[in-house]
Each structure stands twice: as C-alpha cells, then as structure tokens.
N, C-alpha and C positions, 0 to 999 in steps of 0.2 A: 781336614788334612792340614798338617803344619806346613809352613813355608820352608822351614829348615829344622833338621833334627840331627843331633849327635848322640851316639850311644857309646860310652866308654872309649872315646877316641884318644889315642896317643900318637905322637909324631916324634920320630927320632931322626936327626940329621945323619948324613953319611959318616960324619966324624964321631958318631956315638953320643952327641949331645942331645938330651931330651928337651924338646921345645915345649910340648904340652903332654899331660899325663892324665888319663882316665877322666876326660871331660864329657859330661852329659848334660844336655839341655835341648829344649825345643823352642822355636819362635813361631808364633801364630801369624796367619796372614794379616797384613796391615799393622802389625805390632812394631813398635820402635824400641830397640834395645841398645844399651851402651855396654861395650866391653871396656872395662877400666882396669888399670893396673900399672905398675912401674915399667920402665924400659926393660926389655928382656923377659917380660912375663909370658910371652907367647901370643900376644894379641894379633900381630900381623900374620903369624903362621896359621892361627885359627881362622882368620878371615880368608886366607888363601885356600884352606880346605873347604870352607863354606862356598867359595867361588868355583870349586872344582879344578883349581890350579894345582893343588897338592892332594895326594891320596894318603889317608891315615896309615900309619905303620900298623896299628891295631885298632879294633873298634869299627863302627860303621857310621857313615854320614848319609843323609838323605836331603835332596834338594827338590822342593815341590812334590814330595811324596815318592820320588824315585831314588833308589839307592845309587850312590856315587860309585861307578866302576869305570874302568878305562873304556869300556864299550859305550857307556852312556854319557861320558864326560863332555864330549863336544856339544851334544844337544842340550845338556843341562846348563852349560855355560851361557847359552843364549837367554836363559831365564834370569841371569844375574848381571847387574851392572856393578863394576868394581872401580872404585876411585883409589888410586895409589897415593901414598903420602906425598911423594915428590912429583909434581906435575910433569917434570922433565922426563920421567919414566913413562909418560902416557901420551904426550903430544909429540908428533914426529912429522907431520905433513907440512908442505910449503906455505899454506895459508890457513887461517883460522877456519874458514868455511870448509876446506878440505878435511881438516881434523875432525870437526863436529860431524861431518857427513860420512866419515870413514865407516863407522859401524852400520848405519842404515844401508849404505851402498852394499856392504858385504852381507847384509841380510837378503839381498836380492830384490829390494823394493823398487818400485817404478819411480821414475824421476820426480814426478809430482809429489809423491809421498815423501821422498827424501827431502825435497825442498821445504815441505810443510813442517816436517819434524825438526829440521835444522833451524828454521825461522822461529819456531816455538821454543826450542831449547835455548837459543841465543837471547830471546826476549826474556825468558825466565831468569837467566843468569846475568842480564844487564850488559850484554856485549853486542847489542845491535850496532852496526856500523864498523865492526871489526873484521868483516868477512875477508877482506883482501890483505889484512895485516899478517906479518910473519910471526908465528907464535913465539919463537925463541927471542924475539926482540921485545916482548912484553914484560911487564913487572911480574913478580912472583904471584901476587894476588890476581892479576889478570890471567896468568897462565892457569891458576887454579880454577877460575871461572870457565875457561875454555875446556879444561879437563872435565869439569862437572857437566857442561853443556853436551860434551860428547857422550857421557854416560846417560844423561837424560834423553838424548835423541834415540837411544836404543829402545826406550820404553820397556825396560825389563821390569817384571813385577817385584823383584828383590834387589835392593841396593845395599852394597857393602862399602863402607867408607873408612879408609885408614887414616886416622889423625887429620880429619878434613880441615881443621883450623890451625894446624901447626905452622909456625913461622909467618903468620899473617899479622899485619899491624892491627890496632884496635878497630879501625873503621872497616877494614877488610874482613876481620873476624865477625863483626856485627852484620855486615852485608851477607856473609856466607850463612850465618845462623838463620837469617830471614829466609834465604833461598831454601835451606834444608827444612825449615819449619813448615814450608808450604807444601811439602810432598805428601802424597797419600800412599805411596808404596810401602811394602815391608822394608824396614831400615835397620841394619846393624852397623853401628859405628864404633870404631876402636879409638880410644882417647885416654890421655892421662889428665885431661882438663875437666875436672868435675863440674865446673860451671856450665860447660857445653853439654855434658851429659844430663845435667839437671834441667836445662832449658829445653832439650830436644827429645828426651825419652821418658818413658814411664816405668822403665825397668833397668836395673843395673846388674851386670854380672861382673864380679871382681875376679880377676885371673891372676894367679901367681904360679904359673906352670900348670896348676890344677885349679879347679873352681873352688873358691873359698867363700863366696857369697852370691846369692841370687835373690833379689827382692826389689822393692821400690826404692827410688832415691831417698824418700823420706825416712825409710827404715835405715838406709845406709848411713845417713848423717848422724844417726844416734849410735852407731857401732864404732866407737873409738878403737876397739880391739882390732876390727877388720881394717880400718883405715891405717892403723899403725903397722900391722903385719904387711900390708901392701904398699907401704911408703907413700900413701896418698895424703894430701893436705887439702882441707876444706878451703874454698875460696875465702878471701879476706872478709867479705861481707858476712859470711856464715860464721867465721871465727869470732867476729865482733858480736854478732847476735848471741852466740853461745856463751861468750864471756859475760854479756849483759844479763842473760838469763841466770847464770851462776851467781853473779854479784847481787842481783836483786831478789833471788829466790822465786822468780816467776816460773810458771809452769807451761808456757805457751809452746806449741809444736814449732820446730825449727822451720823458718821460711827457706824456700829454695831459690827464689828470684828476688830481684830488687823490688818488684811490685808487691810481692808477698811481705817482704821486710817492712816496707812503708806501712802497709795495712796493719801489720803486727804492732809496730811502734805506736801508730794512732790508737789502736784498740787498747793497748796496755797502758798508755799514758792519759787516756781520756778521763777527765774528772780530777786529775792530780793538781 
C-alpha cells in the first residue's frame, strides 16, 4: 500500500486560478520525495491536498490507502505531520513546551506519554532547555526547530514539509538538514533549493502547475531542458562541476553532494 497517491488531481481556487492540473503520482512507505519548482508552481497547494487540508477540485487523493473525502479527512490528518513554511503560522502557545505538547495532548495521550514524546522531539531538534521560553521571542531558526519538534511529537507516519530551510542562515540550514536526514518516516518536502532536495531525497518531482518530471536527482541534473522550463538553477558546486566536465571532455556522472564532488575530483585527477 502506498503512503500517498494522487490520480489526475487538479485544484482551482475560488477566483478561477488553476493551482495544479492533472497531477498523478504515488509515494511509497518510507520514501523521501522532493517537490521542486519555481514560486507559484503549486507545490504548497499540492502539499495541502496530501495533508487533507484541501480537497481536489477534480481527481482523487489517497492517504495511507484511504481516499480523501470530507468524511474521512479528520482521521486521515492524524496520519500526517505538516510543517508550514513560516513557523509563525504554526506556533501559538505561551511556552515552547506547550507548543510541542499541543498535538500529543489533542491525541488524547496520557500525561506520561505526552512528556516522553515532547522530551524526545525537543532532543532531536536541539531545543532542550527551551521548555519555558516564549516561542515568539525566539529567532526564526529557533522557531523552525520548535515547529519541527511539534510535528515530530505527533509521530505521524507521513511528514509533509513546506520549504523547510527557507530563510535560514547557513548554520541553521545545515542543522535542519541533519535533523531531517535522521528521520525514517515517509517524507515529501517542497523546495526550490535543489541542494536540499539532492541531500535529503532519492526522488524529485518537478512541478510547474502540472508534473513535468519524475525521477532521480541524478537524472534531473542532466535534464537542462526541464531545469530551464521550471526556472531551476543547479547549486554553484554542480554548475562548476558541469563546466569542468564540458571544458575537459570528461564523462563522469554529475556529483550531487560536496563529498561526491571531492571523490570525483580525486578520481579524475589521479595520475595527472
């Protein structure tokens, strides 16, 4: 059984604007998938459908094997952890502990289970000691950690992350990537940052209102036509490696990470 499935899903806003059109794909249990595309491509709308927050205008959506309907929506939402792009849209309680505990408490868990989940989630996100702090007095990166802790405390089998590294400084971005890389749940993340997509996922779906590519990141980096159509730019490291490959006539596969790039350079220059 797939964790998520969309069949010919379209969504039209009340003003008649089409956000997404005839999108079909499935996500297996435990799979990590990146939704990439330019601003306005429909990534956030699609995530909200996968979370059961929006209903398709046409087509069908399934969450954990159950069709998304108004009758089933409330129960299905418990299977999904949703991270909003802006943490201020997600944190609202007077203290960090209250915010992280909000979801587990509303699941009706006993106090001991709530405290265990909160402690574990705060440890995973590196915010131990923040329990009594006021969330809205924190930095943007700290707020992001609180929001993620709240999602993790729900222990939902499916995680949907909307631009999780947006507006973070380099260290905050690196810390967040490490947190996300440690997860074992099914993950779908929407991002326009290809370096994040390449680090965290094994599959990339390129969205430009409709699906224009579905494959591995390694396949995507070789598709200059798709990158151009979706207004996507390779990270500077990959652009450098692509230029070096062209200038030298070498035929190595494009590296996706710094570590891969270093290994490629060593291999390709050995003996010169």
